[in-house]
Legacy VTK file of the C-alpha trace (Angstrom):
# vtk DataFile Version 3.0
C-alpha trace
ASCII
DATASET POLYDATA
POINTS 388 float
146.470 32.841 168.330
143.979 31.057 170.577
142.206 27.886 169.537
138.912 29.755 169.632
140.168 32.391 167.201
141.645 29.681 164.952
138.327 27.870 164.828
136.438 31.067 164.038
138.865 31.878 161.231
138.535 28.366 159.867
134.727 28.575 159.882
134.916 31.946 158.107
137.165 30.530 155.373
134.961 27.485 154.880
131.864 29.634 154.669
133.566 31.828 152.057
134.292 28.906 149.795
130.660 28.785 148.749
129.439 26.616 145.927
132.926 25.959 144.548
133.731 23.895 147.607
130.983 21.470 146.728
133.118 20.255 143.845
135.792 18.943 146.237
135.776 15.212 147.099
136.056 16.185 150.766
133.291 18.781 150.703
130.863 16.462 152.442
133.084 16.339 155.516
132.187 18.744 158.333
134.886 21.237 159.367
135.563 19.386 162.628
136.306 16.174 160.708
138.921 17.862 158.516
140.432 19.540 161.564
140.634 16.356 163.638
142.183 14.213 160.902
145.908 13.604 161.486
148.142 16.029 159.590
150.164 14.373 156.792
153.235 16.148 155.370
155.794 14.613 153.002
159.308 16.066 153.162
160.216 15.480 149.528
158.361 14.445 146.407
157.519 15.907 142.999
154.548 17.496 141.284
152.718 14.551 139.712
151.751 14.263 136.081
148.315 13.009 137.149
146.748 15.690 139.353
144.474 13.045 140.908
147.513 11.643 142.724
147.549 14.663 145.042
144.132 13.978 146.563
144.763 10.232 146.562
147.944 10.709 148.610
145.945 12.258 151.493
148.713 14.827 151.948
147.967 18.165 153.580
151.312 19.501 152.379
154.506 18.385 150.707
157.866 19.768 149.710
158.279 19.387 145.959
161.614 19.233 144.190
160.918 21.356 141.133
164.500 21.616 139.913
165.804 20.655 136.507
169.226 19.106 135.980
172.156 18.947 133.642
174.005 15.618 133.630
177.755 16.024 134.163
180.340 13.251 134.076
182.952 13.506 136.829
186.677 12.971 136.158
186.390 9.544 137.811
183.579 8.482 135.484
180.725 8.890 137.971
177.757 11.097 137.110
176.776 14.275 138.927
173.610 16.241 138.303
173.917 20.005 138.357
170.916 22.215 138.935
171.861 25.176 136.763
170.161 28.540 137.212
168.669 28.626 133.728
167.255 25.129 134.039
165.817 25.868 137.482
164.305 29.270 136.725
162.464 27.662 133.816
161.321 24.701 135.890
160.124 26.772 138.846
158.012 28.931 136.536
156.519 25.805 134.985
155.787 24.415 138.450
154.087 27.651 139.527
151.940 27.565 136.402
150.917 23.981 137.185
149.886 24.961 140.703
147.971 28.024 139.494
146.160 25.879 136.932
144.823 23.577 139.686
143.449 25.824 142.450
140.989 23.172 143.610
143.939 20.922 144.459
146.984 23.080 145.224
147.926 26.066 147.300
151.475 27.246 146.613
153.131 27.508 150.011
154.742 30.856 150.716
154.704 30.750 154.515
154.282 27.959 157.041
150.830 29.322 157.879
149.696 28.216 154.421
149.461 24.613 155.644
146.494 25.429 157.868
145.031 27.635 155.150
145.223 24.844 152.593
143.819 22.321 155.052
140.833 24.535 155.800
140.198 25.000 152.083
140.657 21.269 151.369
143.732 21.908 149.251
147.287 20.592 149.519
150.026 23.117 150.248
153.114 22.608 148.087
156.464 24.204 148.933
159.044 24.496 146.154
162.529 23.083 146.737
165.706 22.823 144.652
168.108 19.957 145.360
171.384 21.834 145.093
172.717 25.384 145.359
174.487 24.953 142.012
171.692 27.155 140.663
173.123 30.167 142.516
176.858 29.423 142.228
177.335 32.669 140.283
175.810 34.674 143.146
177.300 36.306 146.231
179.718 38.798 144.681
179.702 42.060 146.691
177.115 40.396 148.916
174.484 40.602 146.169
172.274 37.640 145.306
170.295 38.356 142.113
169.856 34.705 141.101
168.657 33.683 144.572
166.377 36.738 144.639
164.835 35.695 141.328
164.220 32.096 142.427
162.786 33.263 145.762
160.392 35.615 143.998
159.184 32.675 141.904
158.425 30.653 145.046
161.639 28.917 146.156
161.196 28.138 149.847
163.630 25.254 150.524
167.195 25.075 149.187
169.400 22.004 149.447
173.066 22.963 149.610
174.350 20.255 147.297
173.487 16.936 145.663
175.914 14.044 146.277
179.016 16.019 145.218
180.340 19.312 146.506
180.031 22.723 144.906
181.245 26.241 145.633
179.319 26.308 148.899
179.344 22.850 150.428
180.870 19.397 150.534
178.919 16.447 149.194
178.212 13.080 150.778
179.875 11.221 147.884
182.950 13.435 147.492
186.081 11.289 147.167
189.623 11.487 145.820
189.421 8.309 143.791
190.696 6.230 146.689
188.483 7.030 149.647
185.581 9.166 150.829
186.226 12.762 151.838
184.373 14.952 154.309
184.616 18.567 153.077
183.436 21.442 155.270
181.086 24.301 154.511
183.132 26.834 152.549
183.565 30.550 153.196
181.124 31.209 150.351
178.807 28.686 151.990
178.843 30.692 155.211
177.691 33.728 153.240
174.974 31.680 151.552
173.685 30.492 154.942
173.465 34.103 156.137
171.494 35.076 153.041
169.129 32.112 153.284
168.456 33.012 156.921
167.816 36.627 155.919
165.367 35.581 153.202
163.641 33.004 155.435
164.474 30.132 153.073
164.683 26.728 154.740
168.159 25.152 154.553
168.323 21.470 153.601
171.551 19.491 154.231
170.433 16.302 152.459
173.273 14.915 150.307
175.800 17.114 152.136
178.959 15.768 153.723
178.711 15.216 157.466
181.097 18.083 158.174
179.145 20.474 155.962
175.949 19.517 157.793
177.591 20.119 161.192
179.040 23.453 160.047
175.644 24.499 158.685
173.873 23.666 161.944
176.394 25.841 163.768
176.238 28.738 161.282
172.465 28.969 160.796
170.326 31.162 163.009
167.257 29.175 161.923
166.435 25.459 162.118
167.944 23.321 159.377
166.557 20.075 157.968
167.600 16.926 156.246
164.525 16.542 154.105
165.360 12.958 153.121
167.920 10.528 154.503
168.593 7.675 156.913
170.793 6.736 159.870
174.391 5.589 159.265
174.306 3.571 162.485
171.865 1.214 160.748
173.329 1.305 157.213
177.002 2.322 157.143
176.937 4.261 153.874
178.203 7.710 152.924
174.681 8.781 151.945
173.414 8.040 155.457
173.958 10.405 158.376
176.070 9.763 161.482
174.587 10.356 164.914
176.290 13.717 165.391
174.520 15.096 162.302
171.129 13.766 163.387
171.676 15.286 166.821
172.811 18.643 165.416
169.725 18.880 163.208
167.500 18.125 166.187
169.374 20.625 168.368
168.851 23.309 165.714
165.103 22.792 166.044
164.948 21.107 162.656
163.714 17.764 161.370
165.202 14.674 159.755
162.970 13.073 157.127
163.404 9.317 156.674
162.971 8.414 153.022
161.773 5.408 151.041
164.993 4.211 149.354
165.236 0.835 151.062
168.889 0.103 150.245
169.732 2.973 152.622
167.257 1.783 155.262
168.476 -1.779 155.783
171.117 -4.230 154.572
168.744 -7.151 155.043
168.004 -9.088 151.825
164.296 -8.323 152.097
163.146 -4.893 153.356
160.119 -4.717 155.625
157.806 -2.199 157.220
159.616 -2.853 160.503
162.888 -1.657 158.960
161.332 1.716 158.226
159.823 1.988 161.690
163.227 1.123 163.159
164.746 4.077 161.308
162.083 6.433 162.680
162.643 5.105 166.187
166.389 5.563 165.866
166.063 9.188 164.731
163.767 9.802 167.712
166.325 8.252 170.067
169.240 10.336 168.772
167.618 13.589 167.671
164.499 13.592 169.837
160.845 13.014 168.972
160.555 16.567 167.642
163.115 15.838 164.926
161.419 12.833 163.278
159.657 13.315 159.941
158.510 11.420 156.867
160.019 11.867 153.418
159.659 10.090 150.112
162.185 10.978 147.370
159.992 9.186 144.834
156.875 10.408 143.013
153.710 10.536 145.101
152.477 7.205 143.764
155.903 5.543 144.253
159.012 4.516 142.324
157.428 4.019 138.939
159.811 1.420 137.509
159.223 -0.753 140.559
155.463 -0.270 140.287
155.658 -1.455 136.685
157.531 -4.525 137.951
154.909 -5.166 140.634
157.556 -4.151 143.217
159.892 -6.945 142.178
163.047 -5.702 143.920
165.355 -8.298 142.391
164.565 -6.856 138.957
164.207 -3.231 140.017
167.629 -2.998 141.643
169.354 -3.634 138.312
168.978 -0.036 137.148
170.990 1.171 140.182
173.868 -1.310 140.053
176.112 0.310 137.396
176.186 3.560 139.391
176.668 1.657 142.651
179.610 -0.341 141.280
181.371 2.815 140.022
181.264 4.218 143.540
182.462 0.888 144.933
185.531 1.180 142.687
186.274 4.566 144.268
186.049 3.064 147.782
183.206 5.375 148.748
181.924 4.364 152.181
179.342 1.583 152.112
179.275 0.877 148.389
181.153 -2.378 148.888
177.823 -3.833 150.083
175.763 -4.581 146.976
172.102 -3.634 147.391
169.329 -6.179 146.909
166.283 -3.925 146.828
164.973 -0.431 146.124
161.651 -0.150 147.949
159.615 -1.515 150.808
156.735 -2.844 148.671
153.974 -1.828 151.100
155.212 1.774 151.091
155.765 2.044 147.334
152.179 3.152 147.090
150.049 6.263 146.796
148.652 5.296 150.222
152.038 5.215 152.012
151.218 7.892 154.602
148.210 6.025 155.957
150.225 2.804 155.967
153.115 4.390 157.872
150.637 5.828 160.362
149.083 2.391 160.857
152.528 0.800 161.249
153.473 3.316 163.934
150.262 2.501 165.787
150.985 -1.224 165.528
154.491 -0.574 166.886
152.834 1.119 169.895
154.088 4.646 169.309
152.074 7.180 171.274
149.384 9.084 169.406
151.149 12.375 170.152
154.378 11.035 168.641
152.518 9.830 165.568
151.126 13.359 165.232
154.668 14.721 165.303
156.178 12.172 162.910
153.397 12.284 160.321
153.263 16.056 159.965
153.396 18.301 163.001
157.196 18.381 163.165
157.357 19.517 159.543
154.596 22.050 160.188
156.423 23.510 163.188
159.678 24.027 161.262
157.968 25.472 158.199
156.000 27.895 160.391
159.156 28.973 162.193
161.331 29.508 159.107
158.899 30.488 156.357
157.482 33.730 157.720
LINES 1 389
388 0 1 2 3 4 5 6 7 8 9 10 11 12 13 14 15 16 17 18 19 20 21 22 23 24 25 26 27 28 29 30 31 32 33 34 35 36 37 38 39 40 41 42 43 44 45 46 47 48 49 50 51 52 53 54 55 56 57 58 59 60 61 62 63 64 65 66 67 68 69 70 71 72 73 74 75 76 77 78 79 80 81 82 83 84 85 86 87 88 89 90 91 92 93 94 95 96 97 98 99 100 101 102 103 104 105 106 107 108 109 110 111 112 113 114 115 116 117 118 119 120 121 122 123 124 125 126 127 128 129 130 131 132 133 134 135 136 137 138 139 140 141 142 143 144 145 146 147 148 149 150 151 152 153 154 155 156 157 158 159 160 161 162 163 164 165 166 167 168 169 170 171 172 173 174 175 176 177 178 179 180 181 182 183 184 185 186 187 188 189 190 191 192 193 194 195 196 197 198 199 200 201 202 203 204 205 206 207 208 209 210 211 212 213 214 215 216 217 218 219 220 221 222 223 224 225 226 227 228 229 230 231 232 233 234 235 236 237 238 239 240 241 242 243 244 245 246 247 248 249 250 251 252 253 254 255 256 257 258 259 260 261 262 263 264 265 266 267 268 269 270 271 272 273 274 275 276 277 278 279 280 281 282 283 284 285 286 287 288 289 290 291 292 293 294 295 296 297 298 299 300 301 302 303 304 305 306 307 308 309 310 311 312 313 314 315 316 317 318 319 320 321 322 323 324 325 326 327 328 329 330 331 332 333 334 335 336 337 338 339 340 341 342 343 344 345 346 347 348 349 350 351 352 353 354 355 356 357 358 359 360 361 362 363 364 365 366 367 368 369 370 371 372 373 374 375 376 377 378 379 380 381 382 383 384 385 386 387
Protein backbone atom coordinates (compact mmCIF):
# COMPACT_ATOMS: atom_id res chain seq x y z
CA UNK A 1 0.00 0.00 0.00
CA UNK A 2 1.39 3.40 -0.97
CA UNK A 3 1.87 6.19 1.54
CA UNK A 4 -0.75 8.23 -0.30
CA UNK A 5 -3.35 5.48 0.04
CA UNK A 6 -2.42 5.00 3.72
CA UNK A 7 -2.91 8.69 4.40
CA UNK A 8 -6.26 8.73 2.61
CA UNK A 9 -7.43 5.72 4.61
CA UNK A 10 -6.29 7.34 7.82
CA UNK A 11 -8.16 10.56 7.02
CA UNK A 12 -11.29 8.53 6.21
CA UNK A 13 -11.12 6.70 9.55
CA UNK A 14 -10.57 9.91 11.50
CA UNK A 15 -13.46 11.59 9.74
CA UNK A 16 -15.69 8.62 10.58
CA UNK A 17 -14.99 8.89 14.27
CA UNK A 18 -17.26 11.91 14.50
CA UNK A 19 -18.28 13.42 17.79
CA UNK A 20 -17.15 10.43 19.84
CA UNK A 21 -13.55 11.24 19.02
CA UNK A 22 -13.88 14.57 20.76
CA UNK A 23 -13.98 12.72 24.06
CA UNK A 24 -10.42 11.44 23.58
CA UNK A 25 -7.57 13.31 25.33
CA UNK A 26 -5.70 13.32 22.01
CA UNK A 27 -8.62 14.53 19.91
CA UNK A 28 -7.20 18.03 19.68
CA UNK A 29 -4.14 16.73 17.85
CA UNK A 30 -4.25 16.95 14.05
CA UNK A 31 -3.88 13.66 12.14
CA UNK A 32 -0.35 14.53 11.01
CA UNK A 33 0.75 14.98 14.63
CA UNK A 34 -0.48 11.53 15.64
CA UNK A 35 1.12 10.02 12.55
CA UNK A 36 4.50 11.69 13.08
CA UNK A 37 4.80 10.79 16.76
CA UNK A 38 7.26 7.94 17.36
CA UNK A 39 5.59 4.53 17.61
CA UNK A 40 5.76 3.00 21.11
CA UNK A 41 5.17 -0.75 21.57
CA UNK A 42 5.79 -2.73 24.76
CA UNK A 43 6.61 -6.42 24.32
CA UNK A 44 5.07 -7.63 27.57
CA UNK A 45 2.87 -6.13 30.24
CA UNK A 46 -0.59 -6.71 31.70
CA UNK A 47 -4.04 -5.17 31.45
CA UNK A 48 -4.06 -2.53 34.20
CA UNK A 49 -6.64 -2.25 36.93
CA UNK A 50 -6.77 1.52 36.34
CA UNK A 51 -7.75 2.08 32.70
CA UNK A 52 -6.17 5.55 32.85
CA UNK A 53 -2.74 3.89 32.92
CA UNK A 54 -3.12 2.92 29.25
CA UNK A 55 -3.30 6.50 27.96
CA UNK A 56 -0.69 7.65 30.48
CA UNK A 57 1.78 5.05 29.19
CA UNK A 58 1.74 6.63 25.70
CA UNK A 59 1.72 3.14 24.19
CA UNK A 60 0.35 2.58 20.70
CA UNK A 61 0.30 -1.17 21.32
CA UNK A 62 1.40 -3.75 23.83
CA UNK A 63 1.46 -7.50 24.27
CA UNK A 64 -0.51 -8.39 27.39
CA UNK A 65 0.00 -11.56 29.39
CA UNK A 66 -3.58 -12.49 30.19
CA UNK A 67 -2.87 -15.96 31.55
CA UNK A 68 -3.85 -17.30 34.94
CA UNK A 69 -1.65 -19.68 36.92
CA UNK A 70 -1.69 -22.60 39.28
CA UNK A 71 1.21 -22.70 41.74
CA UNK A 72 3.03 -26.05 41.73
CA UNK A 73 5.88 -27.05 44.02
CA UNK A 74 8.68 -28.92 42.25
CA UNK A 75 10.30 -32.05 43.74
CA UNK A 76 13.33 -29.93 44.66
CA UNK A 77 11.21 -27.44 46.59
CA UNK A 78 11.23 -24.67 43.98
CA UNK A 79 7.95 -23.25 42.69
CA UNK A 80 6.69 -23.50 39.12
CA UNK A 81 3.62 -21.75 37.78
CA UNK A 82 1.47 -23.72 35.38
CA UNK A 83 -0.91 -22.00 33.01
CA UNK A 84 -3.68 -24.58 32.89
CA UNK A 85 -6.26 -24.55 30.11
CA UNK A 86 -9.22 -23.94 32.39
CA UNK A 87 -7.51 -21.07 34.16
CA UNK A 88 -6.44 -19.50 30.87
CA UNK A 89 -9.72 -19.87 28.99
CA UNK A 90 -11.43 -18.09 31.88
CA UNK A 91 -8.80 -15.36 32.03
CA UNK A 92 -8.75 -14.70 28.28
CA UNK A 93 -12.53 -14.28 28.26
CA UNK A 94 -12.27 -11.85 31.17
CA UNK A 95 -9.55 -9.93 29.34
CA UNK A 96 -11.64 -9.71 26.17
CA UNK A 97 -14.57 -8.40 28.18
CA UNK A 98 -12.33 -5.73 29.72
CA UNK A 99 -11.17 -4.61 26.29
CA UNK A 100 -14.71 -4.56 24.89
CA UNK A 101 -15.85 -2.50 27.87
CA UNK A 102 -13.29 0.23 27.06
CA UNK A 103 -13.55 0.93 23.32
CA UNK A 104 -12.31 4.50 23.73
CA UNK A 105 -9.02 3.11 25.05
CA UNK A 106 -8.46 -0.38 23.62
CA UNK A 107 -8.55 -2.16 20.31
CA UNK A 108 -8.08 -5.92 20.68
CA UNK A 109 -5.31 -6.83 18.26
CA UNK A 110 -6.19 -9.63 15.86
CA UNK A 111 -3.72 -8.83 13.09
CA UNK A 112 -0.58 -6.71 12.92
CA UNK A 113 -2.48 -4.17 10.82
CA UNK A 114 -4.52 -3.33 13.92
CA UNK A 115 -1.62 -1.26 15.28
CA UNK A 116 -2.08 1.37 12.58
CA UNK A 117 -5.85 1.13 12.94
CA UNK A 118 -5.66 1.75 16.67
CA UNK A 119 -3.19 4.58 16.21
CA UNK A 120 -5.45 6.31 13.72
CA UNK A 121 -8.40 5.95 16.09
CA UNK A 122 -6.34 7.12 19.09
CA UNK A 123 -6.67 3.75 20.80
CA UNK A 124 -4.05 1.30 22.06
CA UNK A 125 -3.88 -2.09 20.36
CA UNK A 126 -3.52 -4.96 22.84
CA UNK A 127 -2.42 -8.44 21.76
CA UNK A 128 -3.18 -11.34 24.10
CA UNK A 129 -0.33 -13.62 25.17
CA UNK A 130 -0.04 -16.66 27.45
CA UNK A 131 3.29 -17.32 29.17
CA UNK A 132 3.47 -21.07 28.73
CA UNK A 133 2.06 -23.80 26.49
CA UNK A 134 1.01 -25.78 29.57
CA UNK A 135 -2.50 -24.60 28.68
CA UNK A 136 -2.52 -26.86 25.61
CA UNK A 137 -0.52 -29.83 26.95
CA UNK A 138 -3.55 -32.09 26.40
CA UNK A 139 -3.66 -31.13 22.71
CA UNK A 140 -2.02 -32.59 19.62
CA UNK A 141 -3.43 -36.12 19.59
CA UNK A 142 -4.17 -37.21 16.00
CA UNK A 143 -2.92 -33.78 14.96
CA UNK A 144 -6.01 -32.10 16.42
CA UNK A 145 -5.75 -28.99 18.58
CA UNK A 146 -9.14 -28.20 20.17
CA UNK A 147 -7.73 -26.35 23.19
CA UNK A 148 -5.44 -24.18 21.05
CA UNK A 149 -8.33 -23.58 18.64
CA UNK A 150 -10.51 -22.38 21.52
CA UNK A 151 -7.87 -20.01 22.90
CA UNK A 152 -7.13 -18.66 19.41
CA UNK A 153 -10.81 -17.98 18.81
CA UNK A 154 -10.88 -15.98 22.05
CA UNK A 155 -7.98 -13.81 20.87
CA UNK A 156 -4.72 -15.61 21.71
CA UNK A 157 -2.09 -14.17 19.37
CA UNK A 158 1.25 -14.85 21.14
CA UNK A 159 2.15 -18.13 22.87
CA UNK A 160 5.22 -18.60 25.03
CA UNK A 161 6.43 -22.20 24.92
CA UNK A 162 7.22 -22.52 28.61
CA UNK A 163 7.83 -20.57 31.81
CA UNK A 164 11.12 -21.25 33.63
CA UNK A 165 10.66 -25.05 33.69
CA UNK A 166 10.05 -27.46 30.85
CA UNK A 167 6.79 -29.04 29.80
CA UNK A 168 5.63 -31.56 27.21
CA UNK A 169 6.79 -29.30 24.39
CA UNK A 170 9.91 -27.46 25.47
CA UNK A 171 12.81 -27.20 27.87
CA UNK A 172 12.88 -24.41 30.43
CA UNK A 173 15.65 -21.97 31.29
CA UNK A 174 15.72 -23.12 34.93
CA UNK A 175 15.52 -26.87 34.33
CA UNK A 176 18.08 -28.68 36.49
CA UNK A 177 18.73 -32.11 37.99
CA UNK A 178 19.30 -30.88 41.51
CA UNK A 179 23.02 -30.49 40.90
CA UNK A 180 23.39 -28.37 37.79
CA UNK A 181 21.49 -26.59 35.03
CA UNK A 182 20.21 -28.60 32.08
CA UNK A 183 19.58 -27.51 28.51
CA UNK A 184 16.67 -29.60 27.15
CA UNK A 185 15.75 -29.47 23.47
CA UNK A 186 12.42 -28.86 21.79
CA UNK A 187 10.55 -32.17 21.99
CA UNK A 188 8.86 -34.11 19.19
CA UNK A 189 5.52 -32.82 20.47
CA UNK A 190 7.05 -29.35 20.47
CA UNK A 191 7.88 -29.68 16.78
CA UNK A 192 4.22 -30.43 16.10
CA UNK A 193 3.16 -27.45 18.21
CA UNK A 194 5.46 -25.15 16.22
CA UNK A 195 3.89 -26.38 12.97
CA UNK A 196 0.41 -25.69 14.32
CA UNK A 197 1.30 -22.24 15.63
CA UNK A 198 2.75 -21.37 12.22
CA UNK A 199 -0.41 -22.65 10.53
CA UNK A 200 -2.63 -20.55 12.81
CA UNK A 201 -0.41 -17.46 12.50
CA UNK A 202 0.25 -17.32 16.25
CA UNK A 203 3.51 -15.64 17.23
CA UNK A 204 5.96 -17.99 18.98
CA UNK A 205 7.71 -16.64 22.08
CA UNK A 206 10.82 -18.43 23.44
CA UNK A 207 11.14 -16.34 26.62
CA UNK A 208 11.94 -18.59 29.61
CA UNK A 209 12.91 -21.44 27.27
CA UNK A 210 16.21 -23.28 27.49
CA UNK A 211 18.82 -22.11 25.00
CA UNK A 212 18.60 -25.35 23.05
CA UNK A 213 14.81 -25.16 22.83
CA UNK A 214 15.10 -21.60 21.52
CA UNK A 215 17.65 -22.66 18.88
CA UNK A 216 15.53 -25.65 17.85
CA UNK A 217 12.45 -23.43 17.61
CA UNK A 218 14.22 -20.89 15.40
CA UNK A 219 15.20 -23.73 13.08
CA UNK A 220 11.76 -25.38 13.05
CA UNK A 221 9.57 -22.29 12.61
CA UNK A 222 8.64 -21.01 9.18
CA UNK A 223 7.76 -17.64 10.73
CA UNK A 224 9.80 -15.20 12.83
CA UNK A 225 10.07 -16.06 16.51
CA UNK A 226 10.54 -13.64 19.41
CA UNK A 227 11.86 -13.44 22.90
CA UNK A 228 9.32 -11.00 24.21
CA UNK A 229 11.29 -10.28 27.39
CA UNK A 230 14.85 -11.14 28.36
CA UNK A 231 18.46 -9.98 28.51
CA UNK A 232 21.94 -10.91 27.28
CA UNK A 233 23.92 -13.63 29.09
CA UNK A 234 27.18 -12.03 27.97
CA UNK A 235 26.40 -9.17 30.36
CA UNK A 236 24.77 -11.15 33.19
CA UNK A 237 25.79 -14.82 33.23
CA UNK A 238 22.48 -16.26 34.41
CA UNK A 239 20.33 -19.11 33.13
CA UNK A 240 17.42 -16.72 32.56
CA UNK A 241 19.53 -14.62 30.19
CA UNK A 242 20.18 -15.61 26.59
CA UNK A 243 23.53 -16.57 25.05
CA UNK A 244 24.67 -14.90 21.85
CA UNK A 245 23.68 -17.82 19.63
CA UNK A 246 20.04 -17.49 20.74
CA UNK A 247 19.99 -13.73 20.20
CA UNK A 248 21.50 -14.25 16.75
CA UNK A 249 19.05 -17.03 15.85
CA UNK A 250 16.07 -14.87 16.81
CA UNK A 251 17.41 -12.02 14.68
CA UNK A 252 18.12 -14.38 11.77
CA UNK A 253 14.53 -15.65 11.94
CA UNK A 254 13.34 -12.09 11.38
CA UNK A 255 12.15 -11.82 14.97
CA UNK A 256 12.82 -9.47 17.86
CA UNK A 257 14.39 -9.67 21.31
CA UNK A 258 12.67 -7.50 23.91
CA UNK A 259 14.90 -6.25 26.73
CA UNK A 260 12.94 -6.16 29.97
CA UNK A 261 12.98 -4.12 33.17
CA UNK A 262 14.12 -6.70 35.76
CA UNK A 263 17.41 -5.05 36.69
CA UNK A 264 19.03 -8.05 38.40
CA UNK A 265 19.16 -9.64 34.93
CA UNK A 266 20.43 -6.45 33.29
CA UNK A 267 23.53 -5.79 35.40
CA UNK A 268 25.49 -7.21 38.33
CA UNK A 269 26.50 -3.72 39.45
CA UNK A 270 25.30 -2.81 42.97
CA UNK A 271 23.29 0.12 41.63
CA UNK A 272 21.45 -0.20 38.29
CA UNK A 273 21.39 2.79 35.96
CA UNK A 274 19.79 3.96 32.75
CA UNK A 275 23.12 3.30 31.03
CA UNK A 276 22.90 -0.38 31.98
CA UNK A 277 19.63 -0.70 30.10
CA UNK A 278 20.98 1.14 27.07
CA UNK A 279 24.02 -1.15 27.12
CA UNK A 280 21.71 -4.16 26.87
CA UNK A 281 19.91 -2.66 23.87
CA UNK A 282 23.22 -1.88 22.20
CA UNK A 283 24.46 -5.41 22.79
CA UNK A 284 21.34 -6.99 21.26
CA UNK A 285 21.81 -4.70 18.24
CA UNK A 286 25.44 -5.78 17.92
CA UNK A 287 24.67 -9.51 18.05
CA UNK A 288 21.22 -9.78 16.51
CA UNK A 289 21.16 -6.66 14.35
CA UNK A 290 19.28 -3.38 14.73
CA UNK A 291 16.10 -5.00 13.39
CA UNK A 292 16.00 -7.40 16.33
CA UNK A 293 16.03 -4.87 19.20
CA UNK A 294 12.79 -4.19 21.08
CA UNK A 295 11.47 -2.91 24.39
CA UNK A 296 9.69 -5.08 26.95
CA UNK A 297 8.52 -4.58 30.49
CA UNK A 298 7.39 -7.70 32.41
CA UNK A 299 5.87 -5.46 35.07
CA UNK A 300 2.52 -3.65 35.11
CA UNK A 301 2.31 -0.55 32.92
CA UNK A 302 2.95 1.78 35.85
CA UNK A 303 5.86 -0.35 37.14
CA UNK A 304 6.70 -2.96 39.78
CA UNK A 305 4.12 -1.99 42.35
CA UNK A 306 5.91 -3.16 45.50
CA UNK A 307 8.93 -1.08 44.51
CA UNK A 308 6.72 1.92 43.76
CA UNK A 309 5.25 1.61 47.24
CA UNK A 310 8.82 1.61 48.59
CA UNK A 311 9.71 4.69 46.54
CA UNK A 312 11.95 2.42 44.42
CA UNK A 313 14.09 1.46 47.39
CA UNK A 314 15.89 -1.53 45.84
CA UNK A 315 17.58 -2.64 49.05
CA UNK A 316 14.14 -3.26 50.55
CA UNK A 317 12.41 -4.39 47.37
CA UNK A 318 14.88 -7.17 46.60
CA UNK A 319 13.94 -9.01 49.79
CA UNK A 320 10.81 -10.54 48.29
CA UNK A 321 12.92 -12.27 45.60
CA UNK A 322 15.70 -13.67 47.78
CA UNK A 323 14.04 -16.86 49.12
CA UNK A 324 13.33 -18.03 45.55
CA UNK A 325 16.81 -16.97 44.42
CA UNK A 326 18.53 -18.88 47.24
CA UNK A 327 16.59 -22.08 46.46
CA UNK A 328 17.91 -21.96 42.91
CA UNK A 329 21.41 -21.23 44.21
CA UNK A 330 21.21 -24.46 46.23
CA UNK A 331 20.47 -26.35 43.01
CA UNK A 332 23.53 -24.80 41.31
CA UNK A 333 21.41 -23.20 38.61
CA UNK A 334 23.63 -20.97 36.47
CA UNK A 335 24.12 -17.47 37.86
CA UNK A 336 22.15 -17.80 41.09
CA UNK A 337 25.34 -17.86 43.13
CA UNK A 338 25.47 -14.07 42.59
CA UNK A 339 23.00 -12.53 45.04
CA UNK A 340 21.00 -9.69 43.49
CA UNK A 341 20.98 -6.21 45.00
CA UNK A 342 18.14 -4.60 43.09
CA UNK A 343 14.92 -5.18 41.14
CA UNK A 344 14.38 -2.07 39.03
CA UNK A 345 16.11 0.86 37.41
CA UNK A 346 14.24 3.57 39.37
CA UNK A 347 13.89 5.97 36.42
CA UNK A 348 12.23 3.25 34.33
CA UNK A 349 9.93 1.94 37.06
CA UNK A 350 7.43 4.51 35.91
CA UNK A 351 4.34 4.90 33.77
CA UNK A 352 6.48 7.20 31.58
CA UNK A 353 9.23 4.63 30.88
CA UNK A 354 8.85 4.61 27.09
CA UNK A 355 9.48 8.33 26.76
CA UNK A 356 12.40 8.05 29.16
CA UNK A 357 13.97 5.17 27.22
CA UNK A 358 13.53 7.14 24.01
CA UNK A 359 15.25 10.15 25.58
CA UNK A 360 18.07 7.95 26.90
CA UNK A 361 18.66 6.49 23.45
CA UNK A 362 18.87 10.01 22.03
CA UNK A 363 21.34 11.02 24.74
CA UNK A 364 23.42 7.93 23.91
CA UNK A 365 23.52 9.17 20.29
CA UNK A 366 21.55 6.37 18.68
CA UNK A 367 20.31 7.34 15.24
CA UNK A 368 16.70 8.46 14.95
CA UNK A 369 15.96 5.57 12.58
CA UNK A 370 17.31 3.08 15.13
CA UNK A 371 15.24 4.67 17.88
CA UNK A 372 12.20 4.22 15.62
CA UNK A 373 13.04 0.53 15.31
CA UNK A 374 13.79 -0.08 18.99
CA UNK A 375 10.79 1.80 20.38
CA UNK A 376 8.17 0.13 18.20
CA UNK A 377 8.78 -0.43 14.51
CA UNK A 378 10.58 -3.74 14.99
CA UNK A 379 7.65 -5.08 17.00
CA UNK A 380 5.22 -3.71 14.41
CA UNK A 381 7.07 -5.39 11.55
CA UNK A 382 7.03 -8.83 13.22
CA UNK A 383 3.39 -8.57 14.29
CA UNK A 384 2.39 -7.55 10.75
CA UNK A 385 4.32 -10.44 9.26
CA UNK A 386 3.03 -13.16 11.60
CA UNK A 387 -0.45 -12.01 12.61
CA UNK A 388 -2.24 -11.99 9.26
